[in-house]
N, C-alpha and C positions, 0 to 999 in steps of 0.2 A: 648432467643431471642436476648440478647445483643451480644452473641457470633456470631450469624448469621449476625447481623448488622455490627459488626466489620470485619467479614471475607469478606463481599462483598464490603468493601471500596476499592476504586481504589488504586492499588499499583503503584510503578514506581519511576521515577526520581524526579518529582515535584521540579524542580530546583528553587532556589530563583529568584524572578522576577528581582532584581537588578543585579544579576550576569549574568542572561541570559534574557535581555529585549526582548520583542517580536519585530519582524522586523518592521521597519517604514512603515506605510501605505502610499501609494502614493496618496495624495489628488489631485494631478494634473493629474490623469490618463486620464481624458477627453482631456486635452491639449496635452498629449503625443500621444494619439491615433490620434487626429486631425492632429498633426504635422507629424505623420508617413504616413498619406495618401499623403503628399506632397513630401516626400523624395524618392529618387531613390534607388532601391535595391542594386545597385553596391556600393553606398556609405555606405549603412547600413551594408552590409556584409563584409566590409573591414577588413582584418586581423590585422590592426593596432590598432583597438579599444580594450581597455583593462580595462575599468572602470566598476563598478557595475551598473552604469546608462546604459551603453551600453548593459549589459546583459539583462536588462529589455526591452530595445528597440528592440534588436535582437529577443528576444522571442516573444514580443508583435507583431512585424511585421510578424513573421512566422505564428503565430496563426491566425492573422488577415487574411492572405492570405488563409489559410486553411479554415477558416470559411466562407469567401466570396465564396469559391468554393462549400461550403456546403449549409446549409439551414439557418444559422444564421450569423449575424454580430457579431463582437467582443463585441460591446456595449450591444446587446441583450443577449449574452451569459453571460457576467459578471453580468448583472442586474438580471438574473434568478437564479444564484447560490445562494443557501440559506445558512444562517449562520449555523454552526455546533452546534447542541444542545447536552448537556450532556445526556448520556444514563440514563434511569430511571430504577432502580432495586428495587422491592418491597420486603422488608425483611419478611413481614408477608406471602406473597405468596411463598417466598423461603422455609419457614418452612412448609407451607401447602403442597408444592410440595414434600418435603422430606417425610412427613408423608403419602403421597398418595402411596408410594412404598410398595411392599410386604417386609416382614421382612428381607429376604436374600439380598435385594438391598438397604436397608436404609443407611447402612454405606457408600456404594459407592456414594449414592446420597448426603450424608452429605459432602463427600470429594469434590464433584463437586462444591457445593456451597461455600465451604471453600477456594478452590484453584482457582476458575474461576477468570479471570482477565479482567477488562474493561480498555482499554487504552484511557485516556482522549485526547481530541483534542490538548490541550496544551502540554501534554507529547509526543504525536505523532509528533508534529511540532519540539519539542526539539530534539528528536531522529533523525528525518529527517535532521535537521540542522547538527547534528554530522556526519551523514552518508555523507552528501554533503561536509562537511569540510574535511573528509577523502579523498574524490575524489579531492578536491581543492589542498590538500597537495601533492597528487600523481602528478597532473598536474604541480605544481610549480617546481617539481624536473626534469621535462622533457624539453628537448631542443625544441621539437615540441609539443605545447599545443593545437593543433587543434583538435576539436571534433564536432560531430553532435549529436543531440538528436533524438531518435526514439521513438515515442509514439505508443505502441501496440494497444490501444483501441480507440474508438470514444469518442464523447463529453460526453456521459453518462457512461463512464467507469472510474474506480478509477485511472487508470494509467494516464489519461489525467488530472484529478483533482490534483493528487499528483505532476505531472510535473509542473503544475501551482504554487503549493505551493513551490516546490523546487527552482524555478528560483530566488526567493528572496535571496537564500543563495549561489548561484554560484559566484565564484570570477572572472572567465574568461568567456567571451561570446562564445556561440556555433557559428559555421559557418552556420549551418542550423538546422531546425527542420522538421523532416519528419513524416508523418503518415504511419504506417505499412500497413494499408489497402488501401493506395493510389494506384490506378491502375498503376501508373508510378513509384512506389517505387523502383523497381529493377534498372530501368534506372537512377534514381536520386542517389541512393547509389553507383552505379557503377561509376558514374561521380564525386563522392566526393573524394577529395584527403586528407580529414581529417584522422588523425592517430588513433582516438579514437571514439567509438560509445557508447552512454549512454542511458540506459533505466531505468525508474523509476517505482516503484509501492509501495503500502503501506505495503503489507505483502505477503509472499510466504508460502503456506501451504504444498502442495504436490510437487510443483515445476514442475508439468507435463506440464502445458501450456507453461511456459517459456522455458523449455528444449526441447520440441518437436515441438512447433509451432513458437515461437518468435526467439530464438537464431539461429536456422538453417537458417532463412531468412536474418539475419544480419551478419552471419559469412561467411568467404571465400572472404572478400573484403579487406584484408590486414589492418584490424583495430582491436585494442584491445577493447573488449566488456566489459563495466562496468555496473554492476547491482547495482543500488542504491535502496535498499529495507530495510527500517529500522527494520522490524520484520520478522524473518524467522524461520520456524519450522525445527526441526532436519531432518525430512524426505526430505524436500526440499533442505536443505544444503548439504545433502549427494549426491543428484542428481547434484547439482551445482559443488561440488568438483569433481565428476566423469567427468563431461563435461569439467571442467577446464583442464583435462589431454589431451583432444582431441581438444580443441579450446583455443584461447587466451581470456579467461574470467577472470575478476577480480570482487570479491565481496567487496563492501564497508563495513565499520564497521556496525554492526547491533546487535540487541538483539534477543535472542532465544525465540520463542513461544513454551512452553512445551506441549507435548502431554498429554492427560488425563491419559493414561496408565502409565506414569512415576510416578504418585502419588499412584498407586494401588499395592496391593500385587499380587503375582502370582495367588493365589486362586481367587481374585476379577477379575483379567483380564480373567481368564478361565471362570468365571461365565458370564461376559459380552459377551464373544465369543459364549458361548453355548446358552444363553437366551436373550441377548440384541438385539438391533436393528441391521439390516444387515450391517450398516456402520462399526460395530466393527469386522466384519468378512471379509471385503474386503481386498484383498491382496494389499499391498503397501500403505494402508491408515491407518494413526495413528492420528485420529482427536484430535484437540487441544481444549482448553477451554478458549481461548483468543479472545476477540472481541474489536471493537473500538467504540468510540462515533459516528463515521461517517458511520459505516457499520458492518454487521455480515458476517462471512465467509459462504461459501455455505454448503449445507447439507452433503457433504462428507468431507470437510476440518475441520469443527467444529462440536463438539457434538451437534446434531440437537435438543436435548431437551432444550438447552439454549434458542433457538429462539421459538420453538413450545410449550414448557411447557409440552410436553408429558413425560411419564415415560421413564426410560432408556431401557425398554423392550416393546414390542408391547402390547398395551392395549387401552381401550377407554378413559382412564383418561388423562386429559390435564389441567394443572394449570400454565398458563403463569406467569412468574415472572420478565421478562424483557420487558418493553414497546417496541412496534414495532419501529425499527429504519429505518428512511427514509434517504438514502444517499443524501447529499446536492446537488449532481451533477446529480441526476436522475430525470426523468419526467420533463424535461425542456421545451419540445416542446408542 
C-alpha cells in the first residue's frame, strides 16, 4: 500500500514559492471595473499603453463588453468562479481497483496507477506562466508587437478560464479580445491590423478541435497564430507540427502529456487493443493518463477508467478511485 500511495503523489515542477511567488491578487478589482465603465474604448485600446496594469485593463474591458452582450455581467461572472480544489485520490480504492482486474490485466492496471499524473493547480499556473513568458519573449524581439486574443469557447469552457488566468502573466497588452463564436467574428478579425493572434487552453490531447475547427477560422488574415497550451500530448503536437508547415503557427513552450501506451510493453498494448475498451482501438487516439485539479480529459482523450473507475476492459465492475472533479468554471448560470 505504501508503494501505491507514493506512486499517486502529484509529480511535476513544484517550484519554491520564494523563487516563483504567485501573481499578486488585485484587491481593487471592483474599483478597476467601476472605472472601466467610465472610460472610452478609444483611449483604452490605444497602442501606446505598455504596462502590466494596462494588460489587466484591456482584458477586463474586452471581457466586460462580451459579458454584457451575453447573459452575465463581469461582476457576476467573477463572483461565480469557484476556487480550484485539489483532486482527491483514494489509495485504498486504487489498490482495490487493481485487484478487481482479471489476472492478465493486473500488471497493466498497476502501471496506470503508478504512472498516472495529476497536475495541481499551482503547477498548472506555473507552467502556464512559463508558456506565456515564452510568448512575451517572442514579442519583445519583434518590431511590431500588436496582437489579438481569440477565445475559442464560451464562459463555461476551459479556454475562457485559462485566458483569464494567463492575462496576469502577459507583458504587453492585446489590442482586442474576440470570442470565436461571436456572429461578427469574421468581420472583426478581418478589420484587425494586429500581426499576431493568440489562443489559450490548458491541454491539447488529440489536437483535433484546434487543428480542424479553431485554427482554420483564424488563419488567412495575415497573422502569426500563437498557441499557448502548457500541456500537450504527442499526438496533438504531431498535428500542430504538420499544420505549422501549412500555416503561420507557433507553439509556446510546454510540457508533454505522455500516452498510457508509452509505458506498456508491446504485448500489453496488443492485449489492450484486443480486449480493452473501444478507445484503445480508435484510430488516431492514444489516450493519456494525465489530468488536472480543475478538470478531467474527455472519454477519448484520457483513459476513461481514471474517471469512471471501470476496469480497463468491458465489465460490470466499477471501483472509483478519483473523486469527481467539478471544473470551477462550469455550472455558473
